[in-house]
ROKOLKOL-278033 format. One record per residue (C-alpha): residue in three letters; x, y, z; residue number from 1. Coordinates in nm, 4 decimals. Layout:
# residues N
(r "ala"; (X; Y; Z); NUM)
...
# end
This chain:
# residues 445
(r "met"; (10.9593; 11.9965; 6.8874); 1)
(r "ser"; (10.6506; 11.8832; 7.0806); 2)
(r "leu"; (10.5898; 11.5977; 7.3201); 3)
(r "pro"; (10.3187; 11.3333; 7.2788); 4)
(r "asp"; (10.0083; 11.3958; 7.4984); 5)
(r "asn"; (10.0146; 11.0471; 7.6528); 6)
(r "ile"; (10.3309; 11.1413; 7.8431); 7)
(r "trp"; (10.1116; 11.3391; 8.0872); 8)
(r "gln"; (9.9175; 11.0220; 8.1651); 9)
(r "asn"; (10.2350; 10.8456; 8.2752); 10)
(r "thr"; (10.2021; 10.8011; 8.6513); 11)
(r "ala"; (10.5771; 10.8038; 8.7094); 12)
(r "val"; (10.6095; 11.1389; 8.5257); 13)
(r "thr"; (10.3194; 11.3064; 8.7122); 14)
(r "thr"; (10.4445; 11.1750; 9.0468); 15)
(r "ala"; (10.7939; 11.3142; 8.9846); 16)
(r "leu"; (10.6488; 11.6530; 8.8894); 17)
(r "gly"; (10.4233; 11.6525; 9.1974); 18)
(r "asn"; (10.7305; 11.5864; 9.4123); 19)
(r "trp"; (10.9212; 11.8688; 9.2453); 20)
(r "asp"; (11.1815; 11.6133; 9.1327); 21)
(r "phe"; (11.2385; 11.7740; 8.7905); 22)
(r "gly"; (11.5564; 11.5774; 8.7165); 23)
(r "ala"; (11.3673; 11.2479; 8.7396); 24)
(r "ala"; (11.0748; 11.3958; 8.5448); 25)
(r "phe"; (11.3014; 11.5105; 8.2577); 26)
(r "arg"; (11.4687; 11.1668; 8.2398); 27)
(r "leu"; (11.1310; 10.9860; 8.2345); 28)
(r "ile"; (10.9948; 11.2247; 7.9699); 29)
(r "arg"; (11.3030; 11.1659; 7.7480); 30)
(r "gln"; (11.2739; 10.7914; 7.7832); 31)
(r "ala"; (10.9016; 10.7897; 7.7080); 32)
(r "ala"; (10.9431; 11.0183; 7.4018); 33)
(r "ser"; (11.2712; 10.8558; 7.2825); 34)
(r "leu"; (11.4603; 11.1862; 7.3063); 35)
(r "arg"; (11.8268; 11.2562; 7.3549); 36)
(r "gln"; (11.9536; 11.4887; 7.6232); 37)
(r "glu"; (12.0427; 11.7374; 7.3484); 38)
(r "asp"; (11.6775; 11.7303; 7.2328); 39)
(r "met"; (11.5554; 11.7916; 7.5885); 40)
(r "ser"; (11.7958; 12.0857; 7.6157); 41)
(r "val"; (11.6394; 12.2468; 7.3111); 42)
(r "ile"; (11.2836; 12.1969; 7.4434); 43)
(r "thr"; (11.3490; 12.3196; 7.7963); 44)
(r "gly"; (11.6057; 12.5905; 7.7202); 45)
(r "leu"; (11.8354; 12.4426; 7.9837); 46)
(r "ser"; (12.1958; 12.3577; 7.9009); 47)
(r "gln"; (12.2780; 11.9931; 7.8385); 48)
(r "ser"; (12.5311; 11.9929; 8.1191); 49)
(r "phe"; (12.2727; 12.1325; 8.3665); 50)
(r "leu"; (12.0195; 11.8728; 8.2496); 51)
(r "ser"; (12.2758; 11.6028; 8.3097); 52)
(r "thr"; (12.3343; 11.7137; 8.6701); 53)
(r "leu"; (11.9577; 11.7355; 8.7288); 54)
(r "glu"; (11.8933; 11.3865; 8.5974); 55)
(r "ser"; (12.1806; 11.2441; 8.8024); 56)
(r "gly"; (12.0394; 11.4038; 9.1162); 57)
(r "thr"; (12.3513; 11.6048; 9.1959); 58)
(r "arg"; (12.1601; 11.9322; 9.1526); 59)
(r "arg"; (11.7984; 12.0434; 9.1812); 60)
(r "leu"; (11.5927; 12.3009; 8.9951); 61)
(r "val"; (11.4676; 12.5444; 9.2589); 62)
(r "asn"; (11.4341; 12.8820; 9.0865); 63)
(r "ile"; (11.0597; 12.9347; 9.0539); 64)
(r "asp"; (11.0863; 13.1482; 8.7402); 65)
(r "lys"; (11.2972; 12.8838; 8.5656); 66)
(r "ile"; (11.0560; 12.6120; 8.6776); 67)
(r "ile"; (10.7560; 12.7957; 8.5326); 68)
(r "asn"; (10.9433; 12.8694; 8.2083); 69)
(r "val"; (11.0454; 12.5033; 8.1652); 70)
(r "leu"; (10.6918; 12.3803; 8.2388); 71)
(r "glu"; (10.5531; 12.6222; 7.9809); 72)
(r "arg"; (10.8074; 12.5058; 7.7159); 73)
(r "leu"; (10.7277; 12.1414; 7.7867); 74)
(r "gly"; (10.3544; 12.2131; 7.7572); 75)
(r "val"; (10.2737; 12.0541; 8.0940); 76)
(r "pro"; (9.8917; 12.0586; 8.1390); 77)
(r "ala"; (9.7492; 12.2606; 8.4298); 78)
(r "his"; (9.6168; 11.9519; 8.6123); 79)
(r "val"; (9.9663; 11.7975; 8.6126); 80)
(r "ala"; (10.1826; 12.1046; 8.6730); 81)
(r "pro"; (10.2844; 12.1488; 9.0388); 82)
(r "val"; (10.2489; 12.5279; 9.0044); 83)
(r "pro"; (10.0148; 12.7564; 8.8098); 84)
(r "val"; (10.1964; 12.8042; 8.4783); 85)
(r "pro"; (10.0466; 13.0524; 8.2307); 86)
(r "gly"; (10.0247; 13.4153; 8.3450); 87)
(r "ser"; (10.0321; 13.3468; 8.7195); 88)
(r "ala"; (9.9845; 13.6719; 8.9127); 89)
(r "ala"; (10.1657; 13.5238; 9.2081); 90)
(r "arg"; (10.4687; 13.4112; 9.0069); 91)
(r "his"; (10.7033; 13.6920; 9.1120); 92)
(r "gln"; (10.5896; 13.6683; 9.4761); 93)
(r "leu"; (10.6965; 13.3048; 9.5099); 94)
(r "gln"; (11.0318; 13.1848; 9.6186); 95)
(r "ala"; (11.1540; 12.8311; 9.6447); 96)
(r "pro"; (11.2446; 12.7950; 10.0125); 97)
(r "gly"; (11.4645; 12.4933; 9.9546); 98)
(r "pro"; (11.4443; 12.1662; 9.7729); 99)
(r "gln"; (11.0643; 12.1595; 9.8021); 100)
(r "pro"; (10.9334; 12.5070; 9.6973); 101)
(r "thr"; (10.5995; 12.5999; 9.8510); 102)
(r "leu"; (10.3542; 12.8290; 9.6756); 103)
(r "ile"; (10.1354; 13.0717; 9.8725); 104)
(r "pro"; (9.7924; 13.0677; 9.7093); 105)
(r "ala"; (9.5836; 13.3804; 9.6922); 106)
(r "pro"; (9.3299; 13.3835; 9.9821); 107)
(r "thr"; (8.9666; 13.2999; 9.9183); 108)
(r "trp"; (8.7769; 13.5656; 10.1111); 109)
(r "glu"; (8.4466; 13.4955; 10.2829); 110)
(r "ser"; (8.1402; 13.6892; 10.1862); 111)
(r "pro"; (7.9608; 13.9136; 10.4369); 112)
(r "leu"; (7.6774; 13.6581; 10.4286); 113)
(r "asp"; (7.9180; 13.3806; 10.5318); 114)
(r "ile"; (8.0274; 13.5884; 10.8321); 115)
(r "ala"; (7.6663; 13.6652; 10.9276); 116)
(r "lys"; (7.5735; 13.2952; 10.9094); 117)
(r "arg"; (7.8625; 13.1990; 11.1333); 118)
(r "leu"; (7.7782; 13.4680; 11.3888); 119)
(r "asn"; (7.4158; 13.3543; 11.3955); 120)
(r "ala"; (7.5186; 12.9924; 11.4506); 121)
(r "thr"; (7.7512; 13.0957; 11.7341); 122)
(r "thr"; (7.4960; 13.3075; 11.9201); 123)
(r "ala"; (7.1919; 13.0929; 11.8390); 124)
(r "ser"; (7.0308; 12.9260; 12.1405); 125)
(r "asn"; (6.7720; 12.6611; 12.2091); 126)
(r "thr"; (6.6939; 12.8384; 12.5373); 127)
(r "asp"; (6.5799; 13.1967; 12.5562); 128)
(r "pro"; (6.5899; 13.4084; 12.8762); 129)
(r "ala"; (6.2176; 13.3538; 12.9297); 130)
(r "thr"; (6.2713; 12.9758; 12.9430); 131)
(r "val"; (6.5535; 13.0172; 13.1930); 132)
(r "ala"; (6.3240; 13.2299; 13.4116); 133)
(r "ile"; (6.0530; 12.9606; 13.3981); 134)
(r "leu"; (6.3023; 12.6922; 13.4995); 135)
(r "glu"; (6.4288; 12.9064; 13.7868); 136)
(r "gln"; (6.0711; 12.9451; 13.9068); 137)
(r "gly"; (6.0334; 12.5660; 13.8808); 138)
(r "val"; (6.3175; 12.5218; 14.1294); 139)
(r "val"; (6.1648; 12.7798; 14.3650); 140)
(r "asp"; (5.8264; 12.6071; 14.3380); 141)
(r "leu"; (5.9712; 12.2680; 14.4382); 142)
(r "val"; (6.1411; 12.4249; 14.7420); 143)
(r "asp"; (5.8226; 12.6071; 14.8470); 144)
(r "arg"; (5.6039; 12.2949; 14.8199); 145)
(r "tyr"; (5.8486; 12.0439; 14.9603); 146)
(r "glu"; (5.7596; 12.0420; 15.3288); 147)
(r "ala"; (5.3885; 12.0267; 15.2527); 148)
(r "glu"; (5.4059; 11.7509; 14.9901); 149)
(r "gly"; (5.7265; 11.5612; 15.0610); 150)
(r "pro"; (5.9675; 11.3615; 14.8439); 151)
(r "gln"; (5.7269; 11.0874; 14.7407); 152)
(r "arg"; (5.4993; 11.3333; 14.5604); 153)
(r "leu"; (5.7596; 11.5765; 14.4290); 154)
(r "ala"; (6.0436; 11.3486; 14.3174); 155)
(r "ser"; (5.8823; 11.2791; 13.9796); 156)
(r "glu"; (5.8398; 11.6504; 13.9125); 157)
(r "ala"; (6.2003; 11.7149; 14.0105); 158)
(r "ile"; (6.3193; 11.4394; 13.7748); 159)
(r "asp"; (6.1134; 11.5875; 13.4891); 160)
(r "leu"; (6.2635; 11.9309; 13.5583); 161)
(r "arg"; (6.6183; 11.7894; 13.5676); 162)
(r "asn"; (6.5692; 11.6021; 13.2388); 163)
(r "phe"; (6.4210; 11.9069; 13.0658); 164)
(r "ile"; (6.7202; 12.1150; 13.1746); 165)
(r "gln"; (6.9505; 11.8435; 13.0394); 166)
(r "asp"; (6.7727; 11.8564; 12.7021); 167)
(r "arg"; (6.8484; 12.2294; 12.6918); 168)
(r "leu"; (7.2127; 12.1684; 12.7862); 169)
(r "asp"; (7.2497; 11.9219; 12.5009); 170)
(r "gly"; (7.1874; 12.2122; 12.2608); 171)
(r "arg"; (7.3667; 12.5420; 12.2054); 172)
(r "gln"; (7.3498; 12.8604; 12.4145); 173)
(r "pro"; (7.5535; 13.1773; 12.4675); 174)
(r "pro"; (7.7857; 13.1594; 12.7718); 175)
(r "arg"; (7.5618; 13.3428; 13.0208); 176)
(r "gln"; (7.2566; 13.1298; 12.9426); 177)
(r "arg"; (7.4645; 12.8135; 12.9527); 178)
(r "glu"; (7.5991; 12.9092; 13.2950); 179)
(r "ala"; (7.2413; 12.9640; 13.4153); 180)
(r "leu"; (7.1448; 12.6184; 13.2854); 181)
(r "phe"; (7.4422; 12.4583; 13.4620); 182)
(r "arg"; (7.3313; 12.6219; 13.7876); 183)
(r "leu"; (6.9721; 12.5038; 13.7373); 184)
(r "ala"; (7.0891; 12.1511; 13.6584); 185)
(r "ala"; (7.3027; 12.1493; 13.9733); 186)
(r "gln"; (7.0114; 12.2763; 14.1831); 187)
(r "ala"; (6.7700; 12.0188; 14.0401); 188)
(r "ser"; (7.0183; 11.7383; 14.1087); 189)
(r "gly"; (7.0741; 11.8797; 14.4577); 190)
(r "leu"; (6.7003; 11.8805; 14.5292); 191)
(r "leu"; (6.6770; 11.5201; 14.4123); 192)
(r "gly"; (6.9695; 11.4330; 14.6371); 193)
(r "tyr"; (6.7965; 11.5886; 14.9391); 194)
(r "met"; (6.4708; 11.4116; 14.8513); 195)
(r "ala"; (6.6573; 11.0817; 14.8261); 196)
(r "val"; (6.8030; 11.1393; 15.1755); 197)
(r "asn"; (6.4529; 11.1908; 15.3167); 198)
(r "ala"; (6.3305; 10.8848; 15.1263); 199)
(r "gly"; (6.6035; 10.6660; 15.2783); 200)
(r "arg"; (6.7852; 10.6051; 14.9476); 201)
(r "glu"; (7.1464; 10.6557; 15.0510); 202)
(r "ala"; (7.3285; 10.5489; 14.7312); 203)
(r "leu"; (7.0929; 10.7488; 14.5118); 204)
(r "ala"; (7.1317; 11.0553; 14.7329); 205)
(r "asp"; (7.5089; 11.0347; 14.7093); 206)
(r "ala"; (7.4953; 11.0014; 14.3286); 207)
(r "tyr"; (7.2668; 11.3022; 14.2899); 208)
(r "cys"; (7.4853; 11.5111; 14.5215); 209)
(r "ala"; (7.8010; 11.4113; 14.3365); 210)
(r "glu"; (7.6376; 11.5196; 14.0111); 211)
(r "ala"; (7.5237; 11.8485; 14.1628); 212)
(r "glu"; (7.8717; 11.9184; 14.2983); 213)
(r "glu"; (8.0453; 11.8528; 13.9648); 214)
(r "leu"; (7.8002; 12.0773; 13.7799); 215)
(r "ala"; (7.8498; 12.3513; 14.0388); 216)
(r "lys"; (8.2276; 12.3198; 14.0039); 217)
(r "glu"; (8.1994; 12.3777; 13.6289); 218)
(r "ile"; (8.0649; 12.7273; 13.6977); 219)
(r "ala"; (8.2665; 12.7831; 14.0183); 220)
(r "asp"; (7.9493; 12.8191; 14.2275); 221)
(r "his"; (8.1060; 12.7754; 14.5722); 222)
(r "glu"; (7.7802; 12.8447; 14.7544); 223)
(r "leu"; (7.6080; 12.5563; 14.5787); 224)
(r "ile"; (7.9088; 12.3293; 14.6363); 225)
(r "met"; (7.8846; 12.4038; 15.0091); 226)
(r "trp"; (7.5124; 12.3248; 14.9995); 227)
(r "thr"; (7.5803; 11.9828; 14.8423); 228)
(r "his"; (7.8357; 11.9066; 15.1150); 229)
(r "gly"; (7.5671; 11.9811; 15.3708); 230)
(r "thr"; (7.3289; 11.7372; 15.2031); 231)
(r "arg"; (7.5969; 11.4678; 15.1812); 232)
(r "ser"; (7.6628; 11.5198; 15.5524); 233)
(r "leu"; (7.2896; 11.4802; 15.6185); 234)
(r "asn"; (7.2856; 11.1576; 15.4162); 235)
(r "ala"; (7.5752; 11.0117; 15.6136); 236)
(r "tyr"; (7.4161; 11.1209; 15.9431); 237)
(r "tyr"; (7.0899; 10.9350; 15.8831); 238)
(r "ala"; (7.2852; 10.6325; 15.7621); 239)
(r "gly"; (7.4574; 10.6266; 16.1016); 240)
(r "his"; (7.8002; 10.7200; 15.9603); 241)
(r "tyr"; (7.8676; 11.0057; 16.1997); 242)
(r "asp"; (8.2429; 11.0310; 16.1339); 243)
(r "gln"; (8.1732; 11.0661; 15.7639); 244)
(r "ala"; (7.8956; 11.3175; 15.8288); 245)
(r "ala"; (8.1389; 11.5324; 16.0279); 246)
(r "arg"; (8.4007; 11.5098; 15.7508); 247)
(r "trp"; (8.1550; 11.6163; 15.4786); 248)
(r "ala"; (8.0488; 11.9136; 15.6888); 249)
(r "ala"; (8.4055; 12.0151; 15.7743); 250)
(r "thr"; (8.5096; 11.9946; 15.4083); 251)
(r "gly"; (8.2216; 12.2197; 15.3119); 252)
(r "ile"; (8.3027; 12.4707; 15.5862); 253)
(r "ala"; (8.6657; 12.4840; 15.4705); 254)
(r "ile"; (8.5542; 12.6205; 15.1309); 255)
(r "asp"; (8.4522; 12.9473; 15.2963); 256)
(r "pro"; (8.4141; 12.9447; 15.6789); 257)
(r "ala"; (8.2596; 13.2936; 15.6804); 258)
(r "his"; (7.9958; 13.2228; 15.4147); 259)
(r "pro"; (7.6315; 13.2086; 15.5320); 260)
(r "gln"; (7.6060; 12.8548; 15.3889); 261)
(r "ala"; (7.8444; 12.7544; 15.6665); 262)
(r "ile"; (7.5591; 12.8083; 15.9175); 263)
(r "arg"; (7.3891; 12.4940; 15.7936); 264)
(r "leu"; (7.7165; 12.3034; 15.7753); 265)
(r "gln"; (7.8038; 12.3956; 16.1343); 266)
(r "ser"; (7.4638; 12.3299; 16.2939); 267)
(r "asn"; (7.2951; 12.0630; 16.0828); 268)
(r "gly"; (7.6165; 11.8901; 15.9752); 269)
(r "leu"; (7.9128; 11.9173; 16.2085); 270)
(r "ala"; (7.7413; 11.9839; 16.5434); 271)
(r "arg"; (7.4835; 11.7043; 16.5140); 272)
(r "ala"; (7.7445; 11.4506; 16.4004); 273)
(r "leu"; (7.9784; 11.5443; 16.6849); 274)
(r "gly"; (7.6871; 11.5198; 16.9280); 275)
(r "lys"; (7.6246; 11.1618; 16.8154); 276)
(r "leu"; (7.9966; 11.0911; 16.8568); 277)
(r "gly"; (7.9837; 11.2224; 17.2139); 278)
(r "asp"; (8.2123; 11.5195; 17.1438); 279)
(r "arg"; (8.0310; 11.7728; 17.3614); 280)
(r "ala"; (8.2946; 12.0467; 17.3332); 281)
(r "gly"; (8.3219; 12.0149; 16.9557); 282)
(r "ala"; (7.9457; 12.0125; 16.9126); 283)
(r "glu"; (7.9024; 12.3240; 17.1255); 284)
(r "arg"; (8.1770; 12.5051; 16.9330); 285)
(r "ala"; (8.0005; 12.4265; 16.6078); 286)
(r "ile"; (7.6665; 12.5545; 16.7395); 287)
(r "ala"; (7.8346; 12.8719; 16.8667); 288)
(r "ala"; (7.9962; 12.9238; 16.5243); 289)
(r "ala"; (7.6571; 12.8835; 16.3564); 290)
(r "glu"; (7.4956; 13.1350; 16.5905); 291)
(r "asp"; (7.7802; 13.3859; 16.5360); 292)
(r "leu"; (7.7471; 13.3555; 16.1579); 293)
(r "ser"; (7.3706; 13.4035; 16.1867); 294)
(r "cys"; (7.4289; 13.7337; 16.3625); 295)
(r "gln"; (7.6994; 13.8457; 16.1190); 296)
(r "his"; (7.4795; 13.7836; 15.8159); 297)
(r "ser"; (7.1482; 13.8985; 15.9686); 298)
(r "val"; (6.9675; 13.5860; 15.8519); 299)
(r "ser"; (6.5930; 13.5387; 15.8831); 300)
(r "ala"; (6.4647; 13.4829; 16.2336); 301)
(r "gly"; (6.1992; 13.2461; 16.1008); 302)
(r "leu"; (6.1978; 12.8811; 16.0044); 303)
(r "thr"; (6.3430; 12.8541; 15.6559); 304)
(r "ser"; (6.2544; 12.5549; 15.4400); 305)
(r "cys"; (6.4756; 12.2570; 15.5173); 306)
(r "ile"; (6.5532; 12.2079; 15.1456); 307)
(r "ser"; (6.6106; 12.5737; 15.0605); 308)
(r "phe"; (6.9319; 12.6924; 14.8953); 309)
(r "glu"; (6.9136; 13.0043; 15.1112); 310)
(r "pro"; (7.1133; 13.0312; 15.4360); 311)
(r "tyr"; (6.9586; 12.8732; 15.7455); 312)
(r "gly"; (6.7268; 13.0968; 15.9439); 313)
(r "thr"; (6.7829; 13.1337; 16.3190); 314)
(r "ala"; (6.4870; 12.9141; 16.4175); 315)
(r "arg"; (6.6163; 12.6201; 16.2121); 316)
(r "thr"; (6.9654; 12.6606; 16.3560); 317)
(r "leu"; (6.8266; 12.6518; 16.7100); 318)
(r "ala"; (6.6149; 12.3467; 16.6267); 319)
(r "asn"; (6.9354; 12.1708; 16.5243); 320)
(r "ala"; (7.1017; 12.2873; 16.8447); 321)
(r "ala"; (6.8270; 12.1110; 17.0379); 322)
(r "thr"; (6.8908; 11.7918; 16.8396); 323)
(r "val"; (7.2645; 11.8139; 16.9133); 324)
(r "his"; (7.2046; 11.7917; 17.2898); 325)
(r "val"; (6.9723; 11.4895; 17.2754); 326)
(r "pro"; (7.2473; 11.2248; 17.2415); 327)
(r "leu"; (7.4540; 11.4244; 17.4921); 328)
(r "ala"; (7.1721; 11.3649; 17.7445); 329)
(r "asn"; (7.1510; 11.7360; 17.8204); 330)
(r "ala"; (6.7778; 11.7671; 17.8716); 331)
(r "pro"; (6.7814; 12.1249; 18.0059); 332)
(r "arg"; (6.9613; 12.2526; 17.6957); 333)
(r "val"; (6.7238; 12.0632; 17.4634); 334)
(r "ile"; (6.4204; 12.2098; 17.6358); 335)
(r "ala"; (6.5739; 12.5588; 17.6496); 336)
(r "tyr"; (6.6386; 12.5633; 17.2752); 337)
(r "ala"; (6.2919; 12.4206; 17.2068); 338)
(r "asp"; (6.1330; 12.6927; 17.4205); 339)
(r "gln"; (6.3137; 12.9653; 17.2244); 340)
(r "ile"; (6.1591; 12.8537; 16.8974); 341)
(r "asp"; (5.8337; 12.7043; 17.0217); 342)
(r "glu"; (5.6136; 12.9865; 16.8944); 343)
(r "leu"; (5.7831; 13.0022; 16.5550); 344)
(r "ile"; (5.7619; 12.6248; 16.5148); 345)
(r "glu"; (5.3935; 12.6102; 16.6067); 346)
(r "gln"; (5.3058; 12.8981; 16.3748); 347)
(r "ser"; (5.4981; 12.7503; 16.0818); 348)
(r "asp"; (5.3570; 12.5233; 15.8126); 349)
(r "ser"; (5.6363; 12.2737; 15.8729); 350)
(r "ala"; (5.4792; 11.9604; 16.0211); 351)
(r "trp"; (5.8222; 11.7976; 16.0076); 352)
(r "ser"; (5.9820; 12.0625; 16.2265); 353)
(r "gln"; (5.6969; 12.0412; 16.4764); 354)
(r "ala"; (5.7323; 11.6614; 16.4884); 355)
(r "leu"; (6.1110; 11.6620; 16.5156); 356)
(r "val"; (6.1275; 11.9198; 16.7940); 357)
(r "arg"; (5.8613; 11.7327; 16.9935); 358)
(r "leu"; (6.0456; 11.4032; 16.9460); 359)
(r "asp"; (6.3724; 11.5657; 17.0549); 360)
(r "val"; (6.2105; 11.7038; 17.3691); 361)
(r "ala"; (6.0410; 11.3708; 17.4385); 362)
(r "thr"; (6.3692; 11.1799; 17.4070); 363)
(r "ala"; (6.5481; 11.4354; 17.6242); 364)
(r "leu"; (6.2842; 11.3965; 17.8954); 365)
(r "leu"; (6.3804; 11.0296; 17.9262); 366)
(r "ala"; (6.7483; 11.1164; 17.9867); 367)
(r "gly"; (6.7251; 11.4182; 18.2133); 368)
(r "pro"; (6.7815; 11.4308; 18.5873); 369)
(r "arg"; (6.4054; 11.4381; 18.6365); 370)
(r "arg"; (6.2829; 11.1780; 18.3931); 371)
(r "asp"; (5.9265; 11.2291; 18.2841); 372)
(r "val"; (5.8273; 10.9129; 18.0999); 373)
(r "glu"; (5.4588; 10.9948; 18.0819); 374)
(r "his"; (5.5145; 11.3409; 17.9319); 375)
(r "ala"; (5.7654; 11.1954; 17.6831); 376)
(r "met"; (5.5221; 10.9305; 17.5641); 377)
(r "val"; (5.2398; 11.1857; 17.5346); 378)
(r "leu"; (5.4595; 11.4005; 17.3079); 379)
(r "gly"; (5.5490; 11.0912; 17.1065); 380)
(r "arg"; (5.1851; 10.9921; 17.0661); 381)
(r "gln"; (5.0977; 11.3466; 16.9550); 382)
(r "val"; (5.3515; 11.3185; 16.6710); 383)
(r "leu"; (5.2207; 10.9793; 16.5612); 384)
(r "glu"; (4.8580; 11.0884; 16.5766); 385)
(r "ala"; (4.9320; 11.4052; 16.3786); 386)
(r "gly"; (5.1228; 11.2000; 16.1225); 387)
(r "gly"; (5.4323; 11.4202; 16.1232); 388)
(r "gly"; (5.3630; 11.5499; 15.7743); 389)
(r "pro"; (5.4503; 11.3596; 15.4562); 390)
(r "pro"; (5.6620; 11.0592; 15.5604); 391)
(r "ile"; (6.0369; 11.1244; 15.5701); 392)
(r "arg"; (6.3270; 10.9308; 15.7124); 393)
(r "ser"; (6.4218; 11.1740; 15.9889); 394)
(r "val"; (6.0785; 11.1673; 16.1559); 395)
(r "val"; (6.0464; 10.7887; 16.1241); 396)
(r "gln"; (6.3967; 10.7396; 16.2596); 397)
(r "arg"; (6.3550; 10.9717; 16.5558); 398)
(r "ala"; (6.0212; 10.8176; 16.6502); 399)
(r "gly"; (6.2018; 10.4826; 16.6661); 400)
(r "glu"; (6.4841; 10.6285; 16.8726); 401)
(r "leu"; (6.2286; 10.7530; 17.1264); 402)
(r "his"; (6.0912; 10.4007; 17.1557); 403)
(r "ala"; (6.4403; 10.2593; 17.2054); 404)
(r "gln"; (6.5107; 10.5135; 17.4775); 405)
(r "ala"; (6.1857; 10.4214; 17.6543); 406)
(r "asn"; (6.2655; 10.0487; 17.6570); 407)
(r "glu"; (6.3769; 10.0771; 18.0201); 408)
(r "trp"; (6.0107; 10.1392; 18.1116); 409)
(r "lys"; (5.8579; 9.8982; 17.8574); 410)
(r "asn"; (5.6182; 9.7533; 18.1124); 411)
(r "leu"; (5.4517; 10.0859; 18.1834); 412)
(r "pro"; (5.1120; 10.1189; 18.0132); 413)
(r "val"; (5.2026; 10.4560; 17.8615); 414)
(r "val"; (5.5135; 10.3071; 17.6962); 415)
(r "arg"; (5.3204; 10.0049; 17.5672); 416)
(r "glu"; (5.0623; 10.2385; 17.4203); 417)
(r "tyr"; (5.3341; 10.4334; 17.2392); 418)
(r "ala"; (5.4902; 10.1085; 17.1127); 419)
(r "asp"; (5.1540; 9.9911; 16.9756); 420)
(r "ala"; (5.0934; 10.3264; 16.8066); 421)
(r "leu"; (5.4461; 10.3268; 16.6626); 422)
(r "leu"; (5.4075; 9.9764; 16.5202); 423)
(r "ser"; (5.0813; 10.0711; 16.3541); 424)
(r "trp"; (5.2359; 10.3901; 16.2170); 425)
(r "gln"; (5.5511; 10.2165; 16.0899); 426)
(r "thr"; (5.3584; 9.9456; 15.9075); 427)
(r "ala"; (5.1284; 10.1897; 15.7289); 428)
(r "pro"; (5.1937; 10.1991; 15.3507); 429)
(r "gln"; (5.3312; 10.5531; 15.3540); 430)
(r "thr"; (5.5973; 10.4836; 15.6207); 431)
(r "arg"; (5.6680; 10.1110; 15.5809); 432)
(r "asp"; (5.9576; 10.1504; 15.3319); 433)
(r "leu"; (6.1202; 10.4217; 15.5418); 434)
(r "ala"; (6.1050; 10.2161; 15.8621); 435)
(r "lys"; (6.3042; 9.9257; 15.7149); 436)
(r "pro"; (6.6415; 10.0930; 15.6506); 437)
(r "ala"; (6.6202; 10.3476; 15.9341); 438)
(r "lys"; (6.8866; 10.3100; 16.2019); 439)
(r "met"; (6.6474; 10.2709; 16.4925); 440)
(r "ser"; (6.4765; 10.0264; 16.7202); 441)
(r "gln"; (6.1444; 9.8951; 16.5975); 442)
(r "pro"; (5.8748; 9.7592; 16.8289); 443)
(r "thr"; (5.7632; 9.4013; 16.7899); 444)
(r "glu"; (5.4127; 9.2700; 16.8111); 445)
# end
């Protein structure tokens, strides 16, 4: 006895088979083919009483061998049958784990070519080691040129470098090359943050530094994280937020107090901020800590670049020590530190360092026990006439602070001459934008 083919197009029948509800399927098949239960028993080979319990739902057919045998006898097509029926090699390996038997299909193995393709895709890179080396040299080049050319000329190049690195990061690289790109991206953002500080762009500097810090955290580069804290401290310092500058520096120091990066954080960050806050003891402790670390790590005796990722050299640390004692009105200490580094400063290519040390000494001369107004104004005029290098916020700000300090002697010809020179210098195109936001006194016409 055979069943009509249109039964296997009946949605209710195919759904019941797909759900392994054979009792419902047998009942629907009988009804569609107008068969009695006795007829169904003959076709399936199951007893009428067992069929009756299946159709009533009191029992279920779960033995996989019986299921396959019944499906074969019914002539269930392959596209409808819930299991492979004729000659299945896996038949005797399958067991019905309950009311919903699950078949384990034979695995479909990959070809060796498939494995090779996947490996190639995993190790493929849009950045080869030679490109990484070129980008690293690009960072070094910006640091080496910075004090000679300044932020106004180099910011565009730094932005191009940062964007190119980002294009590489948007692709695929092996882990070591990706880590190198993260470090380069963090350094480029850090350089832009430092440039923004010198350009008087506080919000932009903070954003760049935050980006640099997050990138450095991704690769656990604690040295670079400490460097970004130093730059954020510098940004707060020139914005006049000395408490915040001290906190940024202290947070950076706490990462690793014995690390050579802590030299910069102690001298340029913490000590200078505490000096502005009038904390003489705290400022001197910070300078002493910086000097001790310099000895422990045998840092360079020379004047390292202000923007360098390398530890501060001794000359730069001492230059900061001089700055610390200016707001503390300790002229002898300012002059003593300046004398220690005078030869190194004069022989260096850093016009900024020469200008800043002279302005510190000039300001100190107005606060010492033996005030020398004329000498102070001569030093100030020398800075203005030399230009102080490419315009940066620190030089512009300190030149204004010298004028404010000299206001007590504003009627002296030498002070008026400095005020006139400062006004002319501040209103020049290259310094005008920096003079506006700087926290300093500006002369009036």
